[in-house]
N, C-alpha and C positions, 0 to 999 in steps of 0.2 A: 443458318441455311441448311436444309436437309441434304442428304446424299444425292448426288447427281447421277444421271445415266446418259449414255450416248443416245442420239436419235434412233439408231438402229435397235437398241434395247427397248426404247419406248414403243417403237412400231411392233416389236415382237409381242409386247404386252397386249396389244389389241388383237382380237381374233382375225385371222385372214380369211378365208373362204367362208415361448411366450409365458411369462408367469401366469398361472391360472388361478382364478378365484375359487377357493375351496368352499364347499357347502357350509353354511353357517352352523355353528355348534348347536345341537339340540334340534336341528331340522327334522331328524328322523322321528323325534317324539312330538313334533308339532301336529296340527290338525291334518289328518290324512284324507286324501281324496277317496281312497278306497276303504277307509276305516272311519266313518263318521263317529265322532265321540271317542275315538281311540279304541273302539272295540274290535272284534275279529272281522276279518275280511268278509263282507257279505257276498252271497252268491246271487247271480242275476235271476230275476223272476221271469215268469212266462210273459209272452205277448210280444208282438212285433212293435218296432218303434215307428212312430209317425214321421212322415216326411213333410216338408213344407208344401203348402197348397199352391194352387195356380197363382202365377204372378203376372204383372203387366208386361208389356213389351211387344215389339213386332215379331212376327214369326209366321210360318206356313200354317194354313188353316186346315190342319189335320191332326188327329189324336196321336199321342205317342204310343208305340207298341208296348204291350204288357210284358212284365218279366215272365220268362218261361220257367216253370217248375216251382215258383214261389219259394218262401222261406222253408227251410228244412227243420222239422222238429218243433215242438211247442215249448221246449225248455230254454230256448235262446232268447236273450233279452237284447233287442236292438234299441239303442237310445236315440233320441232325436238328435239331429245334426248340431243343435245348440247345447247339448248336454255332455260334451266331450270330457272335460276334466273331472267334474264331480261324479261322472259315471252314473251313479244311481240317484242323483239329486233331481227331482222333477223340475222341469222348466216350462214356462208358458210357451205356447206356440209362437212361431216367428210372425212378426207383424209386417205386413207389406204396405208400403206407402202408395199413394195414388199414382196412377200411370201418368207419365209426362206427356205433353202434347206430341203427337206423332208427326214427324217430318215426312214430306212426300217421298223421300228416298228410303224410308224405313221398311217398306214392304207391307203386306197385308196384315190386318189385325188378326189376332188369334185368340180363341178361347181354349186352346189346347193346354194340357198340363204343362207346368213350367219345366219339368224334368222328364227325360226318358227313364232315368233311374235316379231317385232322390238321394241326397247325401245321407250317410248313416254313420253313427259313432257307437261302438259297442265293445264289450269285453270278449276276448276269445275264450272258447271253451277247451277243456282238456282234450288234447289230440286233434283239435281243429286245424286243418291245413289251409295254407294260403298260397296264392300265386305271387312269385317274385320275379321281376326282370333280372336276368343273370348274364351280363355281358352280351355277346351275340347269341343269346339263348334265353331260356326261362326255366324256372324250377318251382316245384311245389314242396313245401315243408311246413311242419307245425310251428306255432308260436307257443311260448309258455302260457299256461292258463292264466287268465286275468290281464293279458296284454290289451291295452286300449288300441283299437283299430279305427282309423279315420278314413272313411271312403268319401271323397269329395262329391261324388255323384256326376251324372251326365245330363246336361240340360237338353231342352227340346231341340228338335231338328230345325235347321234353317231351310231356305229355299234352294232346291237342287235343279229345278227345271231351267235349262239354259235360256229359254225365252223369257221366263219371269225374272231371272237374274239380270238379263240385258235390260228389261224394263226398269228394274230398280236402279241400275246404273244410269240409264238415261234420265230418270227422275232426279237423281242426285246432281248430275251435270247441269240440268235445267233449273234446279231450285237449290243452289248452294247456300251455305251459311257463312255470313260475314264477308261475302264477295258477290260481285255480279256473276251471272251465268257464264259458263265457259264460252259460249258464242260471243258475248261481249268482250271477254278477255282476248279472244282471238282477233277480233276486229281492232282492239287497242294495240295488240302486238303488230298487226299489219300496218297500222297508222304510224307506229313508232319506226318501223323499218323504212317506210316511205319517207318519213321526215329525215332519216339519216341517208337518204339517197340509195337505199337498197331495194331491189324489186320485190323480194319476198322476205318474210320474217324468219328468224332463226328460232326454232322450238326444240327444247330438250325434254324428253320424257324419261324420268329417272324412276327406278323401281328397286324393291327389296331383292336380295339375293336368295340363294337356295337354303340359307339357314332358317328360313320360315316359308310356309308352315311345315310342321313335322307331324307325320310323314308328308312328303310332297303330295300335292293335290292330284287327283285324277284330272285328265284333260276334259274340258277346257279349264285351265287355271283362271281364277277370277281376274287376275291382273291382265290376262290376255283380252278378256271381254272389255275391260275398262279402256285399255290401250286402243283396241279396235274402234271404240266409240269416239275416242279423242281424235284419232286419225281421220275418221269419217267426217267429223266437223271441220278439221283442218282442210281436207280435200274440198269441202263445200265452200268454205269462207276464205281460205287462203291457198288457192291451188298452187302447187309447186313449192310450197313452204319447205325450207331446209330443216328436216326433222332428223334428230338423232336420238338414239336410245342409249342410256347410260345406266349400267348396273352399279348400285351403291354398295360396293363390297368392303370399303375401308381397307382393313388389313387382312381380310379373309382371302381364301383361295379364289382367284378369278373364275367366273363361271365359264363353262365350255359351250361350244356351238349347240350341242344337243340340249343343254339347259336353257340357252337363249330360246331355242325353238319351243320348248315346253312352256316357259314362263310367258313369252310374248305371243305364242300361237303360230301355227304353220303359215298362215296367210301373211302376217307381218314379217315373219322370218324370211320367207321367200322374197319379199319385196325389198327389205332393208339390209339384211345381213350381207348378201353378196356385194353390196355397195360400200361396205365398211361402216355402216351407220349404226351398228350395234356393238358397243364396246364396254369394257370395264373401266371404272375409275382407278387410277394409280395413286395410292395414298403414300407412296414412298418417295417418289421423285417430284420435283417442282415443275416439271414441264407442263403439267395439266392443272396447275394450282395457282390461285391468286391470293395475295395477302390482303385481307380486309381490315387489318388493324386489330387492336386488343378489345376484349370486353371490359366492362367497368371494374372487373376483378383482375384484370391484367392477363387474361388468357388469350394467347395468340389465335386468331381466326384465319386459318389458311384453308380455302375451300376450292372445290372443283370449278375451274374457270368457265367451262362451257355452261354449267348449271347457273352460275351467278350472272353471266353476261348475256344469256339468252333473252330474246324479246319476250318469251313466255317459257316458264319452267313448270312442267306438270309432274308432280310426284305421285306415284301409284303405290300404295301400301297395302299389304295383306296382314291381318292382325288376328291373333287368337290368344294372346296373353297381355296383361296390363303393362308389362315392362316396355313394350315396343310401341312404335308410332309417335305421332306428334313431332316435336323438334328432333327427337332422336333419329327419325328416319334419315334426314339429310345432314344433321349436325353430328352424326357419327359416321354414316355410310359414305358421305361425300366430303370429308375433311381429311387433311394431311395428318401424318403421325404427330407432328409438332402441336397439333390441337388435341389429339386423342390423349396425349401423355398427361394432360391436366386432370382427366377424370377416370383413367384406367389404372391409376397407381394405387399402391397399398393404402396410403393415407386416406384417399377419397373413398375407397371401397370398404375400409373398416368403418367409416362413418356413414355408410349406406345402410339404414335400418330397413332392409328389404328392397330387393331389386324390383319387386312387384307393387310397391307402394310409392309411386313417384314423388309424392309430396314429402316423404320422409327420407328420400334418397339423395345423398350428396352427389352421386353420379348424375342424376337427372337435373339437379340444380345447375351444375356446370354445363351440361349439354344444352339446357334451355337458354342459358346466357349466350352461348355460341350460336345457337339457332336463331335467336332474335337478331343478332348482327347480320347473319346471312339473309334473313327475311327482309331487313331494311334495304339491302342492296339488290336483292333478286326479285323478280316478278313471279311469285310462286302461286300456283293453283294446286291445292293439296286434296288428294282423294284417299280415303281410308275405308277399309272394309272390316267387318267382324265376322269370323267364321264360327260355325257350330262345332260340335265334338264328335262328328262322324270321322274318327281318326283312321279306321280300318275298314277294308271291304267286308262283306257279309261273312266270309269264311274265317275271318280273324276278329270279328266283332266281340267274341266271347272274352277277349282280353280286357274289355271295359266293364264286364259284369262282375259284381261282387260274388265271391265264391259260394257263400251260403245261400245265395239267391239263384244259383244256376240250376237248371233242370239236369236230368241225368245225361242227356246227349251232350250238352256243352261241357259238363264235367268230364265226360269220357274223352271228348276232343282235347280238353286242356291237359289231362294226364298223358294221353297218347302223344301229343305234340311235345311236351316237356321231355318225355322219355326218348323219343326219336331224335330230338336235337342233340342229345348227348353223344350220338354216334356220327353226326355230320361234321366233316372237317371245318376248321375255322374259316377258311377262305370261302367255302360254299355258304356257310351261315351268314357271313358278312354280305355276300352277293345277294342272298335271299332277302334280307331285311331292307336292302336298298334297291331291289329290283322292281319292275312294274307290277309284281305280285303284291307289293305292299304300297298301295297308293290310297290316300284318303278321299273318300267320296263326300267331301265336306260340302255343307250347304252354307248359304249366305244369310246371316241374321240381319245385318244392316250395312248400308253404305252411305257415307256422307262426303260431301265435297265442299271446297271453299277455302277460307282462311285457316291456317294451321291450328291456331289455338281453339277457335270455335269448333272446328271439326273434331279435334282430339278430345275435347270435353265430352262430346257425345259418345265417342269411341270408348273412353274410360268407363262411362256409365254402363254401356252395354257389356264391357268386359267383366265388370264386377257384378252385374245383375245375375242373381241365382248362383253365383260362384263363390260367395263368401260363406265359409262354414264357421259358426260360432263354437268356440271351445273353451271350457273352463279348466284352468290349471295347466301349468307347463309340465313337460315330461322331464324325467331325470335321464332317460335313455331313449334315443330316437333311432328307429330302424328305417333305413332308406334303401331302395333298390332301383338305382338309376338305369334308364333304358339306353341301349346303344344307338337309338334313333334320335340323335342330338344334332345341334347346329354345326359341330365341327368334326363329325364322324362320317359325313356323307361319303360313301364308297370307300371308307377307310376303317381300320381297326380301332376298337375302343381301348386305347392304351391307358396305362396307370395315371398319367398326368390328367387326362380328361375324366377319368373316374373321380378324381379329387375335385375337378372343376364342376362336374355335374352334381356331385353329392353335396359338397360344402358350399358351392356357389349357387346353382339354380335351386336344388331341392331344399336346402336349408333355408333359403330366402322366401319360401312360399307362405308368407304371412303378411298381414296388414295390421295397422293399428299400433305399431311400435313394439309389440311384445312377441319374440320368437316362440315357436312351439317348444323348443328345448331351452331349459334354464341355463344360465351362464355357468360354466364349469361342468356341464353335463357331458354325456358320452354318446357318440354316434356309432351305430352299427351299419356298415355298408355291405350289402349283399352283392358280391361280385367275384368272379373267378380270378380277377387281376392278372389275366394272361399278358405276357410280356411281348405283345405283337405291336410293331410300329410300322405303319405304312410309309414307304419311301418312294419318291422324295416328299410326298405330301405332308408327312409329320416329322421331317428331319429337324425342323426348328424346335419342335416339342421334345424330341428325344435328346437333342444336344443340351437343352436347358435342364432336362431331368437328370441326365447322367453327369454332366459337367458342373452343375451348380447345386441342384436340390439334393441329389443322392450323395454327391461327394462332399459338399460343404456342410450338409446337415441343414435342416430347415432354419434353425436360428431364429432371429427376430424378423418379422415381416418388414420392419423399417430398414434393416440392414440389407435386405434383399433388393431394395430400390437401386443399389449401386450397380446392378447388372442391367438395368433398363437400356441405357445408352449403348452398352456393349453389344446387345443383341439388335438394337435398332440400326446400328451401323455395320452389321455383319453383311457384307456385300455378297458373299457366297450364298447365304440363306435368302437374301433379297432377290438374287437372280432366279431362284426357284419361283418366287412370287411373280417376277416379271415375265417368266416363261409360262405362267398360268398353271403351275403344277402343285402349288401349295401356298400357305399363308406367308406373310412377311416375317422376317426374322424375329421381330419383337413380339409377334403374336403369341409365341410360346410363353414369354414372360407374362403376358396378360392372362393366359390361361391359368397361371398360378395365382396372380393377384385377384382374379375374379372370385376366388374362394376366400378372400381375406377376411370378410365379415364372419363367415363360419369358422375358419381356422382360429380367429381371435377369441371366439366364445367357447370353443369346445376343448375339453381337457384331454380326451383320448378318443381314438378311432379304432374300431375292430373291423377287420375285413373277414366277413363270414363266407366261407366257401372258397377262399383264395387257393389257387393251385400253384402259384409261382410266388416266391417270397421276395423277388427283386423289387417289384413295385411297392408292396407294403413296407418293406425295409427302407426303401428310399424316401418314402413319405413319413416314416416314423410311426406306422400303424402296427397294431398287433394282429395276429392271424388266428382264426378259429375255424373249426370244421362246419359249424352250423349256426343258425341264428340263435337257437336256444342256448348253445354253449356261450356264444358271444354275450348274450344278456346276463347269463350267470356270472361270467367273468367281469362284466361291467359293474354288476352289483358288488362283487368283491372289491373292485377298485374303488368304488364310491364308499365302501364301508357301510352299506345299507342293504340288507338282504331283501327288503321290500321296496327298493327303488322303483319308481313308476316307469314302465316301458310303454312306448307308443309306436305303432307301425303306421306310417303315412302311406297309404295305398295309392300309387301313381304309376302309370296313368289310371284314371283320368286326373286332370289338373284342377286344383281348387286353391283358394286363398284362405288361410286360417286367421280368424280374428280371436286372439287368445286373451282371456281375462285371468290374471294371476289370482291364485287362491287368496281369499280374504280382501281383495281389492275391488274397488268399483271400476267398471270399464264401460265402454260404449254399449248402448242398448242394442240388444240383438234385433235382427230383422231389418227390413228396408234395404235400399241400395247403398253400399259403402261409397263414400266420397273421400278420395285422398286429398288431404289439405294442401291447397296451393300447388297442385300437381304440375302446373306449367310455369311456376315462378322460379326465382333463382337470383 
């Protein structure tokens, strides 16, 4: 039985008004990606690299804007997206499969190019400077010549016209997959209530929290449009229905009234929030939880009572990465800690071969099993959306542009912004990145509704379409620059624990197909100031774990770290912060460390390039350097290979890397990637 809380505490929760594998001997003399035949390192030849051609799929019927300024200079060799590891080895053009049948909800057909900016893989030139995210800021600095740069590209825009978005949503609700239309489901719910002697049905509308999308969408949020359409059908077919809105936060910080207003829209907020009908699920206490019994693997399934027992439960998801959606929506966000402990532990996450490839993820297998038990007991109608990559308003859109493709004006803005941010106080930089100034004008690529598995299969296909970058050869050194705009830093500082989470958790896992971009035993360079700022009370659980366990005890083995899970899960002082809506649950700091278990298990050393405070790197066991170039040089010394291959993964934008090891056969390039048995388990 989990920790209990008093009724008054529960009411406050609701809103009121490692041994490392060494590089095999002789590897330095083996076939070189940069030295075919063992000869001298070749220099890139002239000519721009081709990008993939137009691909099938729904989208707005308008052309993508051209790059301003074009490529700079004729001596730069940009390689095709599929030519990453071999660098100079010619590759055939990507092959696109036939377009799948278009569902009514997918939106208008499009003959527009598949990308705003196509993916590119190339070698850096001497003195060439690149943009790096840098804590609550950005910086520009050079990479050593010959560093492989992978730019995932930005695919075409989705639909942004609110009227067309609403039309797409209505189509999805009227023509679902694997389920009768929403109207029929509402009639069934009304009949169920009448059979039980109740005048109106009980309907729960659950939705994702503020950890997605990132940055937050400009208003109207797509979830608000979906919820408005659902409520309109309820008003028509089941007048007076008992409707509740539940945010599926799991152990995250409960969302605030202003965040309810943004996600659900002002109209629904004014109608339902004052009546106490918009609340967060409490995943710490048992008051709101029902025990559904174990999965066939023995995992306890303790889920949100209101969601499971409703006459109709509608889940509204917003999706822009392949990790999210499907059973994960409610089998993570609406389950108790005692269910989450089965798949957020070190053992499971070490066995997760990419968070973004669900079919190879032990995390997702466990979540799927829990989700199927919930689906058997609940009457769920699932709605999922896929957003495009309009992550920033027009005055910040240059962040998504590749540096060598920028025109002079964007380049000037980039340098001026990075320079000025150096003089802005940390609190003001934090406020700026989470203020209304930084809101995503995201468009809708597709929306589907119906049965969870059927819907998510289409969502995954859309997530992978045009976003898988084929790469030949793993890196020895991987350069990462995590952004502060992440799922656990909203309105809070980017502390050292979260730098580890984002770098070795999210960024390290941006691959599909089972082969990471970085070879086992390789080195990671994290570009970050590592400022020792901890928001309180929001990050008290993170700081306590970092200072009392990670930094004091030393990292040790990840398996030994498991001993601290129950200690933090039962910390009532930290859980009271969660109950008060001011921070995550006590055990969430533990999960912020385990989330990076796969990366920490495979990496032999980490260098913090540009770190200004040694307390964070020292606590994590990282080395400190002044620049990226210095970090790469020291990494080569550590590996004992002066020509160790370095790769910079430029993100944002986001992409999934399909890596083929040198000398091995891999999946054929091109087509839409399909994660094997992504919804199994």
